[in-house]
N, C-alpha and C positions, 0 to 999 in steps of 0.2 A: 156493817153489822153493829159497830160500837155505838153506844149512846152519846148524846151531846156533841155530835159532829155538826159541821156546817152543811153537810149533805144529808138527805133522808136516811134514817137509821132504823133497821128492822127491830133491833133490841129496844131502842127508846120507844118505838111505837107500841111494842108489846107491853112495856112498862106502863105507858099511858092508858092502854086498853084494859089491862088486867088489875092494876093497882086498886081501882074502886071496888072490885069484887073479891080480891084476894088479900088486900093489904090490911093493916091493923085497924083502919077506920072504915068499916063496911059502908059502901055507898059513896065514899069520898076519897080523894087522893090523900095518902098518908104523908106526914112530915118526912118520914124515912120510907121511900118507895120500896116496893118489893125488889128482891135481887134475882136477876135472871142470868143463868149461866148457859153458854152455848158451846157447841162442839168445834166450831171453827171461827175464831176471832180473826179479823182481817184489818188491813189498813183502811183509812178513810178513802172513800171513792170506789172501793171494791164491791162488786155485785155478788148476790147469792141467789141461787134458784131453789135451794133446799136448806133446811137447818133443823137441828135438834136442840131443843131448849129445856132447861130444868128450872122450875121455880118452886121455892119452898113457901108454905103458907100455914098459918095456924087454923085456917078454916077447915072444918070437917067435910067429908064427902056428902053429909046430909045438908050442910049449909050451901055448898057450891059443888055441883056435880061436874063430871068431865064434859057432859053435853053443854052445860052452862058456859064453860070456858071456850069450847069449840065454837059455839054460836056467837059468843062475844067477839071473837076474833074475825069470824067470817061475815058477821052482820055488817053490810055496807053502810047502814045508818049510823054505825059507831065510828065512822072515819074520823081521824084526827088530823091536825095541821101538819104533823111531821111527815107522815106517809098516809096516803089514802088507803082506807080499808080494802079497797078493791085490788090493791097490789099485794095483799096477803091472803094466803089460803091455808088454814089449819087442816091437816089431813087426819090427825088422830091425837087424842089426849089419853094418857094412862098414868096410873099411880105406880111409882117406882120406889125402890129401896132408898133409905136415907144415905146409903153409901154410893149411890149412883151419881156420877159426875160426867156430863157430856164430853168434857175435854179429855179427862184421864181414862175414861172407859172406852173411848173410841179406838178401834183396832186399826182402821185406815181412814184416810181422808182423801177426797178427790177434788182436784181443781182443774180448771181450763183457763187458757189465756188466748185471747183472740186479737189478731192484728189484721187490719183492713189491707187486703192485697193491693188495692189501688194506691193507698198511701205508701206501701212498701215499694211499689214500682217507682213512685215519684222520688222516694229517698234514693233508690239506686241510680236514678237519672242524674243526681247531683255528684255522683262519684265517677269521674271521667273514665277510669279503667274498669268500671263495673256496669257500664250501660248495656252491655251485651248479655248480662246475667239474667236468667229467667227465674220467676218465682218457683217454678218446678225444680230447678237446679238447687235452689236454697232449701226447699222443703225436703228434697231427697237427702241432701247432705246433713241437715239438722236431725232428721229422723234416724239416719245411720249412726250419728254420734250419740244421740239420746238413748237409743236402744242398748248401747254398750253398758249403760248403768243399771238396766233392769235386773232386778233380783239380787243385786249385790248390796251388802251392808257397807256403807261408805261414810266417811267423816266429811260432812258438808260445811264445816266451819268456814272454809274458804269462799263459799257462796252464800254467806250470811252477812248480817249487818248488826253493828252495835255489840254491846256486852251480852255474852251468852247467859241466858237465864234458865236454861233447861239442864237437867241432870246429865244429859249426854248429847253429843252432836252427831251421833251415829244415826243414819237414816237408811231405810230400804225402800226403793221405789219399785213397786210391783208392776207399775205401768209408766212408761215414758215414751210418748209418741208425738210426732209432729205430722200434720196432714193438711191438705187444702180442702176446705169444706164449702159447700154451697149453702147459703143462708136461706131460710124459708121465706115464703111470701110476706108474712106478717113483719118480719124483721126488715126485709127489703123495702117495704112500704114506709116504715117508720124511720129507717136510717139511710135509705138510698144505697145500701151496700149489697153487692151480689155474692161475693165470696170472701173468705178470710183464711188466714193461716191459723190453724188451731193447735195449740200445745196442750197435751193431756198428761196430767201427773196424778198418780195414785200412790200414796206412801203412808208409812206408819208414823211418820213425824216430819214436820216442816219447820225449819228455823225461820227467824225473822227475815222477811223479804227474800227468802231463799228462792221461791218460784220466779219472782220478777228478775232476780239476778241470773237464774238459770236461762230464762228466755233471752235476755240481752246478750249473755255470754255465748249461747248456742248460735244466735244470729250473727254475732261478730265473728266467731270462728268459721261459720259457714261462708260468709262473704270472703274472708281471707282465703279459704280453701278453694272456692270456685274461681277467685281472681288469679290464683296461682296455676289454674288450669288442670287441676286433678280430674281425671276421667272417672266416670261412674264405675268403670270396671276395676279401678284401682282402690285400694283400701288403706292408703297411707294415713288418711285423716281420721279413720274410724276411732282411734283411741285418743285423739286430741282432747276431747272433753273429759274422758275418763282420767287422763293424765293430769289435767288441770284440777279436777276434784281431789285426786289423791295427793296433790301437792299441799293442800290446805292453806294456800297462799292467796289471801284476799287481793293482793296487788295484781294477780293474773286474771281476775274476773272483771266483768264489765259493771257499769253502774246499773242500778235497778231499772227495769222497764217501767213505764207509767202504770199507776195503780188502776186506772179505769179500764184496763183490758183484762183484769183478773176476775175470775168468777169462781166462787165456792160452790161446788156441785153437790156434795153430800158426804156422809160418813157411814161406816159400818161398825158394829159394836160386838164385843165379846158376848158369848152366851151367858 
């Protein structure tokens, strides 16, 4: 999402596309490009399948209409070097209040994290005592632990990274789910992958690297639990993740999972 990364950036692409029609120098790129704010900033390498952006301009609606902006983004002839225009699709453009900010006005954000099940099986094969563990066992265990945090306002500082820059570290996950998903034909053709472990998180706030740390921590806890032989009918492990979160101890959490598995799905806004 972020501009000026070494990987393709949605935000930088939008700046390149829209600055000539919305910037200070109409028809040309401005010395100071337009400023675009988004509802979900992410680390370099993270994907997004939807995004809400806000751009401020001095251009009136008579000079540049909403249709002009939408066509500018969707016109494949306006593709730029950073990201091909074919990779972007603008679904709507509307005028908003000056007070609207896509980050601070978002009520909830949704993320998904995908792990190739084949790669996970290969990882397990390198752990002598874990070779008999199935993906189904891990998914079942991770989902049981993640569900314990749903609907609770918890302090997730122990599953964050770096200096806290938010006013609060309290977060509420309205959805925390882990499942095994079949990938569609298009993804299978492009990636050669058939299925993946999918982590789904919807929450009112996410701290820096919080989701990636949650994924690796859940996976680590699940491997430990299954290796210890806990049966599916037993629930001794249910609150392991919840207990770790409540400890607010970063030393108990795992290192962040790689960024390239994380996907920003979208956001909902207050009325």
